[in-house]
C-alpha positions as CSV (number, residue, x, y, z in Angstrom):
1,M,0.0,0.0,0.0
2,E,1.2,3.5,-0.9
3,N,2.1,5.8,2.1
4,Y,0.7,9.2,1.2
5,F,1.7,10.6,4.6
6,Q,5.3,10.2,3.6
7,P,5.6,10.3,-0.2
8,N,9.0,9.6,-1.8
9,M,8.7,10.4,-5.5
10,T,11.6,10.4,-7.8
11,K,13.2,13.7,-8.9
12,D,12.0,13.1,-12.4
13,G,8.4,12.4,-11.1
14,V,8.5,15.7,-9.1
15,R,10.0,17.6,-12.0
16,A,7.0,16.7,-14.1
17,I,4.7,18.5,-11.7
18,S,4.0,22.2,-12.7
19,S,5.1,25.0,-10.4
20,I,1.5,25.7,-9.5
21,G,1.0,22.0,-8.7
22,L,4.0,22.1,-6.4
23,A,2.7,25.3,-4.8
24,H,-0.7,23.7,-4.2
25,M,1.0,20.8,-2.4
26,G,3.3,23.1,-0.5
27,D,0.4,25.2,0.6
28,A,-1.1,22.2,2.4
29,V,2.3,21.2,3.9
30,F,2.8,24.8,5.2
31,E,-0.8,24.9,6.6
32,L,-0.3,21.6,8.4
33,L,3.0,22.7,9.9
34,V,1.6,26.0,11.1
35,R,-1.4,24.2,12.7
36,S,1.0,21.8,14.4
37,W,3.2,24.7,15.5
38,L,0.2,26.5,17.0
39,C,-1.1,23.5,18.8
40,A,2.4,22.9,20.3
41,R,2.2,26.5,21.6
42,G,-1.2,26.2,23.3
43,K,-3.2,28.0,20.6
44,A,-5.4,25.0,20.0
45,T,-8.8,26.7,20.5
46,G,-10.9,26.8,17.4
47,K,-11.4,30.5,16.8
48,G,-7.9,31.5,18.1
49,M,-6.2,28.8,16.1
50,H,-8.0,29.8,12.9
51,R,-7.2,33.5,13.3
52,A,-3.5,32.7,14.1
53,A,-3.2,30.3,11.2
54,V,-4.7,32.7,8.7
55,A,-2.3,35.4,9.9
56,L,0.7,33.0,9.3
57,V,-0.3,31.5,6.0
58,C,-1.3,34.7,4.2
59,A,1.0,35.8,1.3
60,E,2.5,38.7,3.2
61,S,3.6,36.5,6.1
62,Q,4.9,33.8,3.8
63,A,6.9,36.2,1.7
64,E,8.5,37.6,4.9
65,K,9.3,34.0,6.1
66,A,10.7,33.1,2.7
67,E,13.3,35.8,3.1
68,R,14.6,34.2,6.3
69,I,15.4,30.9,4.6
70,L,16.9,32.1,1.3
71,P,20.5,32.1,2.6
72,M,20.0,28.5,3.7
73,L,18.9,27.1,0.3
74,T,21.0,24.9,-1.9
75,E,21.5,25.7,-5.5
76,E,18.9,23.2,-6.5
77,E,16.4,24.6,-3.9
78,H,17.0,28.1,-5.2
79,A,16.2,26.9,-8.7
80,V,12.9,25.4,-7.5
81,F,12.2,28.6,-5.6
82,R,12.8,30.8,-8.7
83,R,10.6,28.4,-10.8
84,G,7.8,28.9,-8.3
85,R,8.2,32.7,-8.1
86,N,8.1,32.9,-11.9
87,A,4.9,30.7,-12.2
88,Q,2.2,32.2,-14.2
89,V,-0.4,33.2,-11.5
90,H,-3.5,34.9,-12.9
91,T,-5.0,36.3,-9.8
92,V,-3.4,38.0,-6.8
93,P,-5.2,38.6,-3.5
94,S,-6.1,42.3,-2.9
95,H,-4.2,42.3,0.4
96,A,-0.9,41.3,-1.1
97,S,1.4,42.8,-3.8
98,R,2.3,40.8,-6.9
99,A,5.9,40.5,-5.5
100,Q,4.7,39.1,-2.1
101,Y,2.4,36.7,-3.8
102,G,5.2,35.5,-6.1
103,E,7.5,34.9,-3.0
104,A,4.7,33.1,-1.2
105,T,4.1,30.9,-4.3
106,A,7.8,30.2,-4.5
107,L,8.0,29.2,-0.9
108,E,5.0,26.9,-1.3
109,A,6.5,25.3,-4.5
110,L,9.7,24.7,-2.6
111,L,7.9,23.0,0.3
112,G,5.8,20.9,-2.1
113,W,8.9,19.9,-4.0
114,L,10.8,18.8,-0.9
115,Y,7.7,17.1,0.6
116,L,7.0,15.0,-2.4
117,Q,10.6,13.8,-2.5
118,G,10.3,12.7,1.1
119,E,12.7,15.4,2.4
120,L,10.7,15.8,5.6
121,E,13.7,16.7,7.7
122,R,14.7,19.5,5.3
123,V,11.1,20.8,5.3
124,N,11.1,20.8,9.1
125,E,14.6,22.5,9.2
126,L,13.4,25.3,6.9
127,F,10.1,25.7,8.8
128,C,11.8,26.0,12.1
129,K,14.0,28.8,10.7
130,M,11.0,30.5,9.3
131,M,9.2,30.5,12.6
132,E,12.1,31.8,14.7
133,E,11.1,34.9,16.7
């Protein structure tokens, strides 16, 4: 049976996924990590958790967090990040600039790319750096 909690796709298999597809996956990965992070910090009430999660997963916040990890990225990770940033996105939320949305999409694409290859430790390492106060 396939284990979808811990995928381990080949690099070629992941390379075949569009940047938007990777970002879609990475969005879910980031949301799960944020919710876990909030629970671990005692913000597990329904309304409080939802508000805190929304504040952390919005494009503006993700763009700011992406800046924290850029110096840590390998050359290959930078390439995936650039590919995500350059994805053809047709709509941008009114509360974010196009640049912020591009950075957020790039971050999500990177997280999706790492996750689908089974690089969970690397995802966690980058997430911990993003969440440093």
